N, C-alpha and C positions, 0 to 999 in steps of 0.2 A: 614499528609494525602495528597496523590497525588490528584491534581485537574485537571479534564479533561473537556474541553469544547466540547459539541456536537452540531453541526449544526442541529437543529430540523427541518430545512427546506430543507434538503439535498436530501433525497431519493426520488424516483419516487412517493411514495405514502405518502409522509410527511404529518403531523407530526408523525403519529401512529407508524411506525416501529422505528423511531429515538427516540422517547420518550420511548416506551416499552423497547427497547434495553438498553437505558441509565439507566432506573430503575433496569433492570436485573443486569446490570454491578455494579451499586452502592450496590445493595444487595449481589451480590456474591463475588465482588473483593474489597469491603471496600474502594472504592474510592468517592471523592466528584465529582459530575457531575453538570456542569453548562449548561443548556439547553438555546440556543440563537435561537430567532425567533419570530414570531407573538404570542404573549401571548394569545390572544383570541383563537387561535387554539390549542396551546400547553396545556393550563390549563386543559381543560375538559379531554384530554387524560391522563394527569398526575393524575388527580383527581380519574380516574378509576383504578389506579394502586396500591392503598393502600400504598403510598410512603411517607406519612406524617412524619414518623419517620426515613427517609433515608436522607442523605446529598445530596438532589437534589434541585436545585433552578433554576428559570427562569429569563433570562434577555431579555427584549424586543427588538426586531429588526423588524420594520415594513416592510422592503423590503426583496427581495430574488434575488439572482443571479441564473439565469437559463441557459439552453443550448442555449437559443436564444441571450444571452449577448456575443457579440464577438467584436473584432477590437477595434477601437478608443473608442466606448461606454464602453466596458468592462474596458479598461485602466483607463478611467475617473472615473468610479465607484470604481475600485480597489484601486486607490491612493488618493481619495478625503478624506481630513481630516474630512468632515462632513457625510461620508458614513454611511447609516442606514440599509445596508443589513446584513444578518446573518453572512456571511463569514467575512466581514471586522470587525464587532464588535467583533466576536469571536476570530479572530486572534489578534486583539488589546489587548484582555485580556492576551494572551500568551506574547505579547511584553511588556506590562506593568508589567509583573511579578505576575498578579493575577490568572494565571493558568499556568499549566505545559505543556500542550498539547492540540492540536485542532484536532478534528476528524469530517469528512464530508463525506456524500455519494452523494455530489452534483457534478456539472459540474467540471470535472478535470481541463480543461483550466482555468475556473474561479478561482478555488482553487489555482492553481499554480501562477497565474498572482497576485492575491490578497496577496498571501504569499510573493511573490517576492517583490512587492512594499511596503509592510507593515513591513516585518521582514528583508528583505535584504538577501543577500548571506553571507555565511561563507567566511571570507578572504581566498583567493587562490582558490575559486570554481567560475568558469565562468558561469556554468548552473547547476541547480538542476537536479536530476534524480529520477524518480519514480521507486521504488523497491520492487515489490511483491515477494512472495514466491511461487516457483514452486514445485509441488510434483514430486519426482524422485524415481528411483528404490532402492535408498539407504536412502532415507529420504526426504530432501528439499534442494533446491538451491535458493539463492537470485539472481534475474535477474534484471539488470538495464542497460539502461533505457527502459521502455516500453511504452513511448508515450509523455513524457514531451518535448523531443527534437528529432524531425524527422530528422534534419541534425545536425551532430555533427563534431567536429574537433578532431584530435588525443589526444590533451591535455584534451579535455572532458572525453575521454574514460579512461585515466590515473586516472583522478579525481574520475570517477565512481567506478574504481577498488579499490581505497583506501577507499572510503566511504563504498562500499559494503562489503569489508573485515572486517572493523571495526563493522559494523552492524551484520554480521554473527557471529562474535566472542562474541560481547558483549551481543547481545539480543537473538540470536539463540544458543549460548552456544557452537559454533564450535571452537575448538583449532586449531590455524594456518590454517585457511581455505584456500583451494586451489581456485585459481582465474583463470578462463579461458576467452579467447576472442573468441567470436562467429564468426565462419567463415564458408566457404563452403568446407573446407579441414582441416585435422588435422596438416598437415605439415606446418612448418614455411615458409612463402613466399606465401602461398595461401591467397586468400581473394581479396576484392576490395582495392582500394588506401587507404581508411580510416583504414582497418584492417592492412595493410602492414606498414602504417605510425605510427600507435599506438603500434605496437609490441615492438619496442625498448623502448618506454616510459614505458610500462608495465613491461618489463624486468628490467628496472632501478629502478622501485618503490620499496618501502619497503613492499612488499607483497610476498605470497607463490604463485608465478606465474606458472601455469601449462602449458600454451601454447594455441594453437588454439583448439577450440572445435566445433564440428558439433553439430546440433540439437539433434541427437541421443546420444551424449556423455552427453549433459546436462541432458536429460530425464533419461539417464542410470546412473546418479549419479557421474560421473567422477570428477565433480567439486562442490564446495560449493557456489561459486559466478560466474555468467556468465555475461560478459559485452558486451554490444552491443549498437548501436544507437537506438533512439526511434522509428524509423519506423520499423526496423527489429524486435525489442523487442515487439512492439504492435502486429505485425503479429503472432509472436510466441505465445504470450499470447492468442489471440483470436482463433488461430487454435488449441491450446492445450485444451482450454476449450470446443470448439466445438466437437473435437474428444472424449473428456471424456464424454460429454453429449450424443453423438451418441452411444458410446459403451453401456452405461448404459440402454439407451432407447431400443436398439436393443436386449440386453439380455432380458429385460422385455417382449417385443414383441414376441420373440421366445418361451419363457416359457408360455406366455398366449395362443399362437396359437398351442402349442405343444400337444403331446399325454398325457394321464394321467400319464404315467412314467416321462415324461418331467416335468409335473406340480409338481409331488412328488419331483423330483430332485431339482426343484426351490425352494420348501419349505426347503429343506435340506440345500441348499447353501445360503438361504436368510441372515443369520447372516454374513457370509463372504462378501456377496455383499453389505451389509450395511456398513461394515467396509471400503471397497473399495471406496464406495460413499463418505464416510466421508473423506478420503485421497484426493479425487479429488475435493471436494466441496470448492470453493474459500471463501465461508462465514465462514469456519472454521478460516481463518486468519483474516477476517473481513476488513482490510484496509491495504494499502501499505504505507510506509513512503515516504515522498518527502525529500530526502537526499540532503544536500547542502544549505538548507535554515537555516538562523540563528534563528532557533526555531524548535519544534517538530510539524509537520503537517502530518496527515494521511488521505489519500483519499480512499474511498471504492466504490464499484459499486452503481450506481443509483437504481438497483433493490434489494438493501439490505433490508433484512427482520430484525426483532428484534434480532434474533440470531446472525447475521452478525454484526449489530451495537454493540452488547454486546462484541463480540470478537474484534472488532476494538478498543473499550476502554481497553480492556485487553492488546492488543499489545501495545497501547500508554503507559499504566501504566508500563509495562515491560521496555520500552525504557527510561522512565523517572527515573525508580529505578536504572538502571545501568549506568546512566549518559552518554548515547551514544552520545548526542550532544556534550558534552565536549571532549569526546574520539575522535570523528570525527575532531573536530577543532585541536586537538593536533597532529593528524595524518597528517592532511593537512598542518599545520604549519611546521611540520618536513619535508615534501616533498618539502617545499619552500626553505630550506636551501641549 
C-alpha cells in the first residue's frame, strides 16, 4: 500500500481541510495516510470523519512553519536534527523510508528549503523546480519552474526540461512529450540572455525539443512541457489563474444581470460551464511536484480545501506507483555522460 504523509498544518484553514481531504483520499484511493501536526487539533477533526476503519494515523508535531518563517530562521528550523515542525517531521518520514511521498499546502518556500536540507538534491540537479499542470486547448502542460527559483542559469533550464519531460511521460501518460522553452518570440534567437544561452543545452538534451514558445503557444497546447525561470513561471501561473477566475465570474455576472432569455440560456449552458470550471480549477490537480529533490514532495495552494488535498494525495500516489523519482534519476544520470 502506498504511504502518503499529509502536513495537517499546511493549509490556511488547517487542520480541517487537510484532515478531511486525507480521509477522503484514504477512502477513495486505498492509500495509507499519515497526518503530521498538532495531535490536539487533528484528532477532533479526524474523529468526526468516521475514519476508524481507514488506514489513517497521526504523528504529533507540536510546531508549524508558516509564511512568517524566512531567511536564517527558516534555514535553522529546516535543517535542525531536532526540528519539531510538521514539515520537517513529515519529510523525515520519507527520508527514512517510512513513507513514499509528502504533501503540504503550506508555505512554498518553507517546504522547498526543508525538503532541500532534509532530502537533498538528485545528483546532477543544481536546483529543484516546482512543476504544476496548466490547462491548455489540447489538454494539459507541465510548466516549470513556477516560483522555486526566480533567478536561473541555462543549466537549470536544461535540467528542468529533462525532469519535466520524464514527469509528463510517466505520470501524465504523454508519449514522447514535446518540450518548449518559454520566450517572447517563436523564432530561435529571440528571448533574453537566459533563453538564448539555454537553447543549445535543450537542443542537445535527450528530449523531444520543440523550440521557443510564447505564452499563447503554451495555452494553445503546442507543447506538453514548458520550461522557464521561476520568476516568469510564477507570473504565468498567477496571471492564468486570475484570468480564468475573471472569465467565470463575468459570465455569472452577465447571466445574473441579463434578461429572462439570458437567464434561461444560462441554465441551458450551466453543465458546459461547470465542465469548463473543472478544467480551470487548480484544485483538480491538488498540488505540484517539487522535481529535483531526492524524494517525492508535492506542494499545494494555501487556500486548498478538502477536495484539493484529496487530489494532491492522488497525484502523489500516481507518482509513487510509476516510480517517477527513479525515472528522473536515470534521465539526469544519462545527461551527465
